[in-house]
C-alpha positions as semicolon CSV with decimal commas, in nm:
position;residue;x (nm);y (nm);z (nm)
1;X;0,151;0,600;0,728
2;X;0,538;0,487;0,719
3;X;0,679;0,205;0,560
4;X;1,014;0,080;0,654
5;X;1,170;-0,059;0,362
6;X;1,465;-0,231;0,408
7;X;1,741;-0,343;0,114
8;X;2,073;-0,501;0,113
9;X;2,227;-0,198;0,189
10;X;2,009;0,078;0,284
11;X;1,674;0,110;0,437
12;X;1,396;0,365;0,280
13;X;1,138;0,509;0,521
14;X;0,829;0,611;0,283
15;X;0,554;0,791;0,448
16;X;0,205;0,910;0,287
17;X;-0,142;0,989;0,387
18;X;-0,404;0,815;0,339
19;X;-0,737;0,992;0,124
20;X;-1,036;0,947;0,253
21;X;-1,325;0,853;0,059
22;X;-1,088;0,633;-0,169
23;X;-0,813;0,381;-0,150
24;X;-0,502;0,597;-0,296
25;X;-0,205;0,744;-0,103
26;X;-0,167;1,134;-0,095
27;X;0,203;1,353;-0,001
28;X;0,417;0,998;-0,041
29;X;0,749;1,080;0,012
30;X;1,060;0,863;0,119
31;X;1,401;0,898;0,269
32;X;1,721;0,679;0,260
33;X;1,898;0,555;0,629
34;X;2,163;0,292;0,715
35;X;2,307;0,347;0,354
36;X;2,651;0,127;0,327
37;X;2,494;-0,094;0,607
38;X;2,421;-0,489;0,593
39;X;2,028;-0,511;0,632
40;X;1,849;-0,838;0,766
41;X;1,513;-0,729;0,938
42;X;1,275;-0,482;1,013
43;X;1,016;-0,402;1,225
44;X;0,742;-0,135;1,421
45;X;0,390;-0,127;1,593
46;X;0,072;0,078;1,528
47;X;0,095;0,124;1,911
48;X;0,471;0,321;1,865
49;X;0,421;0,404;1,449
50;X;0,772;0,627;1,506
51;X;0,926;0,333;1,707
52;X;1,127;0,108;1,462
53;X;1,384;-0,157;1,464
54;X;1,658;-0,285;1,215
55;X;1,866;-0,608;1,231
56;X;2,187;-0,559;1,058
57;X;2,508;-0,799;0,943
58;X;2,703;-0,551;1,079
59;X;2,594;-0,284;1,343
60;X;2,385;-0,518;1,541
61;X;2,043;-0,395;1,644
62;X;1,916;0,002;1,511
63;X;1,631;0,142;1,688
64;X;1,495;0,483;1,612
65;X;1,228;0,686;1,798
66;X;1,170;0,924;1,547
67;X;1,027;0,731;1,236
68;X;1,350;0,676;1,094
69;X;1,495;0,985;1,051
70;X;1,755;0,912;1,325
71;X;1,870;0,571;1,418
72;X;2,109;0,450;1,714
73;X;2,233;0,072;1,829
74;X;2,059;-0,081;2,124
75;X;2,147;-0,396;2,304
76;X;2,526;-0,560;2,260
77;X;2,494;-0,792;1,977
78;X;2,801;-0,938;1,803
79;X;2,648;-1,149;1,554
80;X;2,374;-1,082;1,300
81;X;2,041;-0,965;1,404
82;X;1,832;-1,139;1,186
83;X;1,482;-1,156;1,269
84;X;1,309;-0,884;1,470
85;X;0,933;-0,842;1,588
86;X;0,725;-0,638;1,855
87;X;0,486;-0,799;2,034
88;X;0,124;-0,715;1,903
89;X;0,060;-0,686;2,319
90;X;0,312;-0,484;2,445
91;X;0,509;-0,214;2,221
92;X;0,787;-0,213;2,463
93;X;0,828;-0,633;2,445
94;X;1,063;-0,639;2,149
95;X;1,190;-0,984;2,048
96;X;1,524;-1,020;1,844
97;X;1,670;-1,354;1,671
98;X;2,058;-1,386;1,550
99;X;2,274;-1,602;1,370
100;X;2,416;-1,809;1,525
101;X;2,057;-1,915;1,626
102;X;1,947;-1,746;1,888
103;X;1,645;-1,521;2,065
104;X;1,637;-1,241;2,288
105;X;1,409;-1,019;2,475
106;X;1,338;-0,677;2,559
107;X;1,087;-0,584;2,835
108;X;1,147;-0,199;2,786
109;X;1,150;-0,116;2,424
110;X;1,479;-0,235;2,344
111;X;1,712;-0,048;2,608
112;X;1,793;-0,403;2,763
113;X;1,777;-0,737;2,625
114;X;1,810;-1,100;2,806
115;X;1,858;-1,408;2,590
116;X;1,610;-1,659;2,614
117;X;1,770;-2,001;2,716
118;X;1,795;-2,357;2,538
119;X;1,688;-2,291;2,202
120;X;2,056;-2,460;2,087
121;X;1,979;-2,714;2,340
122;X;1,677;-2,882;2,092
123;X;1,758;-3,254;1,997
124;X;1,692;-3,100;1,623
125;X;1,921;-2,877;1,669
126;X;2,223;-3,131;1,493
127;X;2,064;-3,053;1,159
128;X;2,042;-2,688;1,194
129;X;2,254;-2,584;0,839
130;X;2,162;-2,275;0,620
131;X;2,340;-2,391;0,322
132;X;2,531;-2,052;0,204
133;X;2,694;-2,095;0,509
134;X;2,671;-2,454;0,580
135;X;2,844;-2,431;0,929
136;X;2,584;-2,196;1,090
137;X;2,215;-2,123;1,091
138;X;2,018;-1,847;1,192
139;X;1,646;-1,736;1,321
140;X;1,482;-1,586;1,015
141;X;1,170;-1,522;1,140
142;X;0,991;-1,414;1,449
143;X;0,626;-1,411;1,568
144;X;0,413;-1,334;1,823
145;X;0,062;-1,532;1,890
146;X;-0,170;-1,247;1,873
147;X;-0,394;-1,439;2,155
148;X;-0,141;-1,542;2,390
149;X;0,141;-1,317;2,508
150;X;0,364;-1,576;2,651
151;X;0,351;-1,810;2,279
152;X;0,642;-1,715;2,038
153;X;0,731;-1,905;1,699
154;X;1,004;-1,923;1,584
155;X;1,156;-2,002;1,248
156;X;1,502;-2,179;1,204
157;X;1,649;-2,111;0,877
158;X;1,743;-2,385;0,786
159;X;1,603;-2,684;1,020
160;X;1,264;-2,633;1,257
161;X;0,994;-2,438;1,337
162;X;1,017;-2,435;1,707
163;X;0,776;-2,232;1,975
164;X;0,722;-2,172;2,320
165;X;0,435;-2,076;2,476
166;X;0,639;-1,945;2,795
167;X;0,798;-1,648;2,660
168;X;1,112;-1,878;2,603
169;X;1,153;-1,980;2,921
170;X;1,095;-2,357;2,777
171;X;1,074;-2,455;2,397
172;X;0,873;-2,701;2,172
173;X;1,074;-2,874;1,974
174;X;1,012;-2,905;1,577
175;X;0,647;-3,129;1,529
176;X;0,569;-3,348;1,231
177;X;0,469;-3,219;0,938
178;X;0,599;-2,886;0,972
179;X;0,807;-2,691;0,746
180;X;1,199;-2,698;0,800
181;X;1,328;-2,432;0,561
182;X;1,090;-2,136;0,728
183;X;1,134;-1,814;0,567
184;X;0,823;-1,589;0,707
185;X;0,606;-1,689;0,963
186;X;0,240;-1,516;0,996
187;X;-0,042;-1,524;1,222
188;X;-0,409;-1,365;1,215
189;X;-0,573;-1,197;1,531
190;X;-0,889;-1,291;1,429
191;X;-0,787;-1,660;1,387
192;X;-0,669;-1,829;1,691
193;X;-0,447;-2,086;1,664
194;X;-0,423;-2,028;1,285
195;X;-0,031;-1,998;1,207
196;X;0,113;-1,981;0,851
197;X;0,431;-2,076;0,679
198;X;0,600;-1,955;0,351
199;X;0,916;-2,215;0,361
200;X;1,189;-2,331;0,100
201;X;1,005;-2,670;0,052
202;X;0,683;-2,504;0,068
203;X;0,397;-2,375;0,228
204;X;0,193;-2,495;0,517
205;X;-0,073;-2,376;0,791
206;X;-0,156;-2,510;1,126
207;X;-0,523;-2,449;1,279
208;X;-0,380;-2,533;1,657
209;X;-0,059;-2,310;1,706
210;X;0,188;-2,509;1,538
211;X;0,122;-2,830;1,651
212;X;-0,002;-3,004;1,373
213;X;0,001;-2,836;0,998
214;X;-0,163;-2,874;0,646
215;X;0,007;-2,836;0,338
216;X;-0,257;-2,702;0,080
217;X;0,011;-2,678;-0,255
218;X;-0,316;-2,678;-0,528
219;X;-0,209;-2,401;-0,800
220;X;0,097;-2,317;-0,603
221;X;0,359;-2,392;-0,935
222;X;0,653;-2,264;-0,774
223;X;0,716;-2,404;-0,439
224;X;1,008;-2,220;-0,308
225;X;0,838;-1,998;-0,091
226;X;0,935;-1,680;0,066
227;X;0,717;-1,379;0,124
228;X;0,382;-1,397;0,300
229;X;0,100;-1,171;0,386
230;X;-0,246;-1,204;0,525
231;X;-0,503;-1,004;0,433
232;X;-0,653;-0,802;0,797
233;X;-0,994;-0,852;0,713
234;X;-0,966;-1,188;0,614
235;X;-0,774;-1,482;0,784
236;X;-0,819;-1,729;0,457
237;X;-0,691;-1,492;0,218
238;X;-0,314;-1,588;0,175
239;X;-0,080;-1,379;-0,039
240;X;0,256;-1,555;-0,105
241;X;0,583;-1,479;-0,342
242;X;0,710;-1,793;-0,468
243;X;1,014;-1,899;-0,687
244;X;1,167;-2,231;-0,880
245;X;1,478;-2,198;-0,644
246;X;1,708;-2,021;-0,449
247;X;1,902;-1,857;-0,727
248;X;1,621;-1,715;-0,910
249;X;1,447;-1,646;-0,587
250;X;1,702;-1,428;-0,424
251;X;1,993;-1,309;-0,760
252;X;1,884;-1,039;-0,968
253;X;2,061;-1,160;-1,251
254;X;1,918;-1,486;-1,233
255;X;1,637;-1,385;-1,045
256;X;1,248;-1,501;-1,254
257;X;0,967;-1,474;-0,944
258;X;0,597;-1,489;-0,841
259;X;0,311;-1,399;-0,644
260;X;0,014;-1,593;-0,546
261;X;-0,325;-1,601;-0,381
262;X;-0,465;-1,862;-0,190
263;X;-0,830;-1,819;-0,103
264;X;-0,997;-2,149;0,063
265;X;-0,743;-2,421;-0,007
266;X;-0,653;-2,325;-0,353
267;X;-0,381;-2,107;-0,489
268;X;-0,372;-1,877;-0,788
269;X;-0,092;-1,645;-0,926
270;X;-0,190;-1,252;-0,884
271;X;0,045;-1,057;-1,105
272;X;-0,186;-0,816;-1,290
273;X;0,007;-0,462;-1,213
274;X;0,328;-0,663;-1,103
275;X;0,644;-0,623;-1,245
276;X;0,714;-0,953;-1,540
277;X;0,904;-1,192;-1,326
278;X;1,230;-1,230;-1,518
279;X;1,452;-0,981;-1,348
280;X;1,259;-0,949;-1,015
281;X;1,321;-1,075;-0,717
282;X;1,126;-1,255;-0,459
283;X;0,875;-1,005;-0,273
284;X;0,887;-0,933;0,094
285;X;0,514;-0,916;0,194
286;X;0,342;-0,732;0,457
287;X;0,021;-0,659;0,539
288;X;-0,143;-0,283;0,560
289;X;-0,383;-0,130;0,803
290;X;-0,681;-0,179;0,598
291;X;-0,927;-0,464;0,498
292;X;-0,755;-0,626;0,188
293;X;-0,443;-0,407;0,175
294;X;-0,055;-0,597;0,092
295;X;0,252;-0,387;0,067
296;X;0,542;-0,582;-0,193
297;X;0,876;-0,512;-0,236
298;X;1,065;-0,605;-0,433
299;X;1,405;-0,475;-0,676
300;X;1,165;-0,321;-0,890
301;X;1,005;-0,106;-0,653
302;X;0,742;-0,122;-0,390
303;X;0,400;-0,216;-0,499
304;X;0,015;-0,212;-0,301
305;X;-0,258;-0,345;-0,348
306;X;-0,659;-0,261;-0,237
307;X;-0,772;-0,574;-0,322
308;X;-0,602;-0,829;-0,168
309;X;-0,373;-0,865;-0,446
310;X;-0,682;-0,894;-0,754
311;X;-0,456;-0,557;-0,852
312;X;-0,150;-0,407;-0,761
313;X;-0,022;-0,063;-0,797
314;X;0,355;0,110;-0,758
315;X;0,410;0,318;-0,465
316;X;0,502;0,644;-0,599
317;X;0,852;0,677;-0,520
318;X;1,205;0,723;-0,663
319;X;1,345;0,404;-0,791
320;X;1,714;0,456;-0,939
321;X;1,845;0,156;-1,187
322;X;2,072;0,074;-0,922
323;X;1,789;-0,038;-0,691
324;X;1,726;-0,288;-0,980
325;X;2,050;-0,494;-0,785
326;X;1,927;-0,462;-0,432
327;X;1,714;-0,770;-0,258
328;X;1,427;-0,661;-0,053
329;X;1,561;-0,777;0,318
330;X;1,256;-0,649;0,516
331;X;0,870;-0,432;0,506
332;X;0,669;-0,306;0,815
333;X;0,394;-0,116;0,749
334;X;0,227;0,083;1,055
335;X;-0,049;0,357;1,002
């Protein structure tokens, strides 16, 4: 198993073996890469687990083909690469998003890239703005529909949820009811049409490919939602990280964040085994390969659940004290 965990200024590559007959991990070890760079996003694919992509602020898009041992820039990105994902249909199809908001596609494993036209011409683009840098905005998340390789969901931070049904030739603008400050967007291979969104203005779900939206909030006491993962074995079990606002979510000195689980229409706290909320930044969440398996990355460590967030356990890697000042930027799991 490989985990690629992006912090503010370094990439942690974690390798482990699954024990047969139980849920434990064995031979856990980690290494540090891209130290000193400013990271934004990370992605990999089960079909090509040794290949990973890391979006950065200062060094474009980095690619590894040897499970993180070495990385090199690909493409000619002059802007921040704020989002990246690998198509579940073809590991050679990679999507990248930037600041200012633009979407690019590679069909040869990242060697060459083409910008998809028209995104910035959508009517909603007049209100796109990222509060810390209000003169700009960016693609925060990209998700390819697992049932349609040409259907891509795009989270613009902040201002819109948009999507395409033809591989980015044309774009469908923000639909009524969708969140505007989308942070993470997920889909599920067992639930055609299901789209999940964690946003600064709350949580939302769609059952028709993003055309219409519902907002189950019962029990979700903190509405600034950031991280999001769905149980690989159950599309109705959702895990999310949340805080009362942006400062308590992202600022280590003021952090107070929580993890929730939703089964059906209501949410409950899912903190058993996680660090206390005070001092913990919002978790970046990613589903594992096994049913009920989810990983969580915070400034306090890397954690894993094998019972759909009923309980959590620390993944045993070195976690120096200065990592407490870090914030998780991305997390990808394969194997």
